[in-house]
N, C-alpha and C positions, 0 to 999 in steps of 0.2 A: 403505383400505390393503391389507386382505386380498384384496379382489376384484381389485385391479390388480397384486397380487404377481407372478403369472406374466408379465405384460407387462413389468414392471420387470426381472425376471430375464432375459428375452429381450433387453432393451435395454441391459444392463450394459456390454457391450463398446463401445457407441457413446457412452457418457456420459463427460464430462470428469471429471478428478479432483475438481473442486469439486462437480459434480453428484453424484458417488458419495458424497461427504461429506454432502451434503444428504439423500440417500436414507437413509444410516445414521442420521443424527440423527432423521429422521422416524419410522423404524421403531423406534428406541430408546425412543420414548415409550410404545410398547405392545409390550414385548419378548416377552410370552407368545404373541403372535399372529403373529410374523414367520414367513413360509414358510421351511422348512428349506433349500430349494434356494437361497434368497436369501443365507442365511448362508454356506454353503459357496462359492457362486458369487462373492460379493463378496470374501471372504478370498482365494480362489484367484486372482482377477483382479488384485488388488493385489500379489500375489507374483510375477506373471509378469515375465519379462525382468529378473530380479534387483530386483524392486520398483520398476520405472520409474514407474508411476502413483503409487505411494505417495510416492515422492521428489518428485513434482511438487506434492504437497499442501502447503499452509501448515501449520506445526506445530500450530496449533489444530484444523485440519480432521483431521489425522492422529490427534490425541488423541480427537476425537469418534468416529472410526471404531473406534478401539481400545476405547473405552468401550462402544460398541454391540455389538461382537463378544462382549465378556465378558458383557454382559447377556443377549444372545441365547443364549449357550452354557449359562447357568445357569437361564434362566427360560422359554425357548421351549418350548411344548408340542410343536411339531413336531419340534424337536431331540430331545426326550426320547422321542418315539415312533419316530423313524426308526432304521433299522438300522445301516448302516455310516457314514452321514454324520457322526455326532458325532465319530468318530475322524478323519475326513478334515478336517472344519472345525476341529477342535482343533489338528491339525498345521499347517494353513494359518494359523491365528491365531497360533500360537507363532512361525512363520516371519515373519509380518508384524511382530510385536513385535521380532524380532531385526533386521529390515531398518529399523525405525523408529529404532533407537538413534542412528545417525549424524545423521539430519536433526533429531532432537530435541535432541541435544547441541549442534549448531551453531546451532539456532534457538530455544534456550531463552528468550532475551530477548524473543521475540515472544509468549510465552505469558502469559495473564492469570494471576493467583493461582489462580483456579478451575481453569483448564486445567492448571496445574502440579500442583495437588492431585489432579486426575483421573488424570494420568499416573502420579503417585506411587502412587496406589491401584491403578491397573491393573497396573503391573509387579509389585506385591506378590502378585497373583493367580497368577503363574507359578510353576512349580516351582523356578526359579532366576532371580535378577534380575541385570541388567548393573550391576556395582558402581559404575563411574564415573558413569553417567547417574543411577543411583538416588541416589547421594550428592548430586549436584548438584541434583536435583529436591527432595531433602529441604531443602537450604539455601534453595531458592526458596520452599518451603512455609513454613519458619520466618520468612522475611522478609515474606511476604504473609499470614500467618495471621490477622491482624486483619481482613482483607477477606473471609474465607471465611464462607459461611453455616454454620449449626450442623451440618447433616448432613455436609458436606464436612470440617469441623473434626473431628467425631467419628471419621470414617473415617480421617483422617490421623493422629490421635492413636493409634488402635489399630495402624495400620501401623507407625508409628514405634516403638511399644512392642515389637511383635514383632521389628522389626529390631534394636532395642537389646538384646534378650535372645537374639540369635543364632538366631531361629527362621526367618529367611529365608536361603536358600542363594544364594551368589553364583556367577555363571557364570564369573567371572574366576579363572584359575588363580593359586594363591598359592605363592610360592617357599618351599622348605623352610626351617625355622628353622636358623640357624647352630648348629654343634656346641656343646653346653653351654647353649643357650638354649631355654627352654620354648616349645613350639608351641601354647600354650593359647589364643592369640588374646586378644581383649578382650571376648568375649561374656559376658554374665551368664547363668548357668544357672538356670533356674527349677526349684526343688525340687518334685518331685511328678510326676504323669503323667496328670492328668485331662484333660478337654477336652470334656466333653459339652455344655456350654453355649455355648462359643464359643472354644475354644482354650485354656482355662485350664490352666496347668501343663504345657504341652508343653516338651520339652527342646530345648536349642539344637542346631543342626545346623552352625553355622559361626560366624565372627567377627561381632561387632556391626557393623552397617552404619549405625547412627544412635546419637546420644547422647540424653540426656534434655532437650536444650535446648527442643524444641517443647513437651514436657510441662510444663516449668517456666514457659516464657513464656506458656502458655495458661491458667494457673491462674485469674488474675483474670477473664479472659473467661468461663471456664466458670462461675465462681461468680455472675457478674452475669447470665449468660444461662441459668441452670439451668432456668427454666420454659419456655424455647424449645426444649429438646431433647425429642423424643418418646421413648417408652420404649426403642425400639431404639437410638437414638443415646445415650441416657443410659446404657444397659447397656454400649455400646462405650466410653464415656468412663471409666466405673468400671473396666472390665476393663483398659483401657489403663494407667491409673495403678497398679492393683494388680499387673498382670503385670510392670511395670518396677520395682515396689517404690518408686514415686515418689509425690509429692504430699504437701502439708502436712496436718497434723491439721485445720486450718481448712477446707481443701478437702473432705476426707473427711467432715467433719461436715455440710457442705452436701449432698454427694452421698448420704450415708446417709439424711438426712431426706427428700430428694426421692424416693428409692426406697421408703421406708416409706410416704410419702404416696400413692404411685402403685402400691402393691403389688398392688391388685386388677386393675390394667390389664396386668400383666406376663404374658408367656407363660411356660410352665414352663421352656423352655430359658433364658430370661432370668433366671428365679429361680435356676437352677442356676449360671449364670455369676456372678450377683451374690452368691450364697451363698459360692462359692469365693473371690471377691474380698474380701468383708468378713471371712471367716475368715482369709484370708491376712494382711490388715492388722490384724486383731484389734480389731474395732469393737463387741464385745459381742454379746448375744443378742437385741437388740430386733428386728432384721430377721427373724430366724429364728422368733421367736414370732409375728410378723405373717404370715409366709409359710406357716407349717406347715399351716393349714387349707386354703389354696388348693392346696397340693401334694397333700394327701390327696384333695381333690375332683377333681383333674385328673391323677391318677397316670398314666393311659394316654397322656398327651401327652409324657411324659419318654422320651428315648432311654436305652438301657442305660448309656452313659458318663455321661449327666447324672444318673442315679440314683446312680451311684458318687460323683460330685461332691457331690450333696446329702448323702449319708450322711457323707462325710468332713467337709464344712463344718459340719454340725450337731454332730459329735463335737468338732471343733476349737473350736467356740463353747461347748462343754460344755452344750448343750441336748439332753439325751438323754431320749427318750421311747420306751420299748420298743414300745408299740403303733404308733407312727409308724414306727419302724425295721422292724417286722415287715411293715407294708404296703409299704415300699420294697423289702424283700428279696423279696416275692412277685412283683415285676416283673422280677427278674433271671433270665436264661437262661444256664446254664453254658457252652454252646457260644459264646455271644456275649461272655462275659467272658474266657474263657481265651485268652491270647495277644494280647489287645487292649491296647496301651499306654495307651489313653485310659481304661481301667478300673483303672489302677494304684493309684489312691487308695482303692480298695475294701479293699486289704490293711491300711493303717494304720487305716482306719475300723473294721475288724473287730477289730484288736488292742485298740483303745480300748473297743469294746463288750464284748469278752470280759473286760476288766479291771473295768469299772464295772457291767456287767449280766451277771454270770456265769451266771445261770439261763436266759438267752435262747438256746435251741437250740444248745448247744455243738457238736454234730456237724455241723449245717448250716453254722455259721460257720466251722468248721475246714475244711470242704470248699471253701467259696467263697474262703477265705483262700488256699488252695493254688492256685486258678485265677489269682489276681492277684499272687501272691508274686513270680514272676520278673520281671514288668514293673516292679513297684515297686522291687525290689532293683537292677535295672539303672538305674533313674532315680536311685537313691541313689548308686550308684557314679559316675554322671555328675556328681553334685553335690558330689563331694569337693573340698577346697581345691586351689588351684593347686599344681603340682609344687614350686615354690620354697618355698611355705609348708609343704608336707609334709616336705620335706628339712630345713627348719629345726626343725620339731617333732621329727623323728627324731634329729637331732644332740643336741638338748636332753635327750631321754629317755635316749639313750646316756650322756651325761655325768652324768645323775642316777642311773645305775646300776640301772635298772629293766628288768624283762622285759616286752616289749610286742609287740603285733601291730597292724599297720596295716590300714585298711579292714575293720574287724571287724564281721561281720554279727550282728545281734540281731533275729531274726524278720523279716527284710527290711530293717529299718533298718540303716544303716552308720555306725558310729562312726569318726572319723578315726584315733584310736589307742585301744587298751585296754591298761591295765597290769594284769598278772596276779599280781604278787608284792608287793603293797602291804604286807602284814603283815611280810614279810621285811625290807622297807625300813624299816618302823617299828621292828622289833626291832634293826636295826643302829644306828639313831639313838638308841635308848634303852639299847642294850647289854644288853638282856634280851628274852626272848620275851614276846609278848602273851599274857595269860591270858584268852582269849575263848572262844567256842564252837567254835573250830577251823575255822570256815568262812572260806575265802579270798574276800574281797570284791574284785571287779574295779572298776576306775575307768576311765571313758571320758574322754578328753581331746578336746575339740571346739574347733576354730578357727573363729572367726566374723568375717565381713567383709560389708560392704555393697557391692552389693545381693544377695549370694549367700544369706546367712542373716539379714541385718539389713536394716531399712528404709533406703533410700537417703538419705532426708532426716532422719529422727529417730534412726536408729541403734538402734531398738527391735527385739527379736527378732520374726521373722515367725511366723505360725501354724504353718507346717510345722516351724520350728525348735523351737518349744515342744512340739509333738506328739512329736517325737523325744526331747526331754529327759524328758517325762512318762513315755514308755514305758521308757526306760533306768532311771529311778528306780523304776518299778513292778517292774522285773526285778531290783531291788536292786543296781544299778550306782551307784557314786559318779560324780559328773559334775564335771569341771573345765572351765569355759568360759574361753576365751582370746579377748579382743577384739583384732583386728589392730592397732588404733592403739596400744595399750599394748605388745603382744607384739613387733611389728616394730621398735620402737625399742630393744629390749634387744640387747646383744651376746651371743655364745654363752655365756660363763661366767655372765652375769646371768640367762639363761633357765633354766639348770639350777637355780640358786639360787631363782629365782622359782617353779619347779614343785614342788620337793620338799615344802615345807610344805603346799601345796595338795593334793597327792596323799594326804597323811596326815590332812588335816582331816576 
């Protein structure tokens, strides 16, 4: 294939659409060795005359070409070495994906479950996805999921999870929300900002394009086929369920055991992703104890964002080893941490370390905390409750007669509301001043809902949720937690009456 590459490139204009698809499929089997001129030449040819050749292809052939182009773009050694061609071929690839929307929408019924899954995965690789086609492909994947092989299922689970959490941007313009209606969309914001291992904790950029239907429907299949997933696909499955805050305790018990059993086979990036996942779902310290030695042995294989994910996950799991942490900090580079949103979780990790290991390099920790503070703070602001919930809380606090601030920052964490005059409120209730040490204690009011701060299935607090609460309590804040299911059912007078005694408790 390498030897005849130049001849194939010269013959591209004379090949039929079916033959072009066959060429793409053949070279996709060895994507690292595809000639770069073949990549750009095929993509450009299929875009000529408004995609005339591409539109002549059967939907399955078109999907095969799209898959090949994506594999070549990410893996071809020639693409990585060439100068201007990567930009040219990327633009042609994006244009081909755009031209393919119509034929794939009209020809979806001709696609096999595997081809639908490939198209679903392929469009998720773009900077923005065509919403109508993407949603239809998702429904096709849900319908045919039982026929997918394990690698395809793992890839689709991860794509659907990213889409469910608003991490995929849509190309479709969205009409502005009517006056008085929140424009929050229905995306689930993932609290945090890491991502070293595989996208963990990225913030939403748009509305949810999928629901949790595929994740829920695939649980039994995942449990029964757990030994058939290789470590890469196993990591994708774990990350998919944890990212969407989905999955039953029974499923995670199976996933957790499988990851511990294969811990020695995991790459360091996979360990970082799995650590973030298990810390988010709060599965205890077993995996972290098993993985710690391997991380120390292969530190140089971790990216900077992955180091930040590992630090945070070990803190969230309360598995704190100062010697281990020092080794991880030795891998950090200030210029690589500062301004990188993927390193945001370094900030809460350092806050936890400073509280529980106060003798550990205070000046160095303070410096690194400053590098990651802004990224973490912005991720916290993005994770505030929906506007309607914030307005309801504000009305109740006004009726309760308290002085409060919204979106109150505490070392990078953001509390939904903080009440600053609790002692005065208590004195009014008791008709006498409190005789205490005179210190005014502040109380944070936190609104919880699934899947934003609670697990979608169990309703349990997530690792990020408990990390925030721990820090607020360490800073001597009182904390009042409000669960949406109980709070939203109360009318306005009942909410104020519900809050007052809890603020004084």
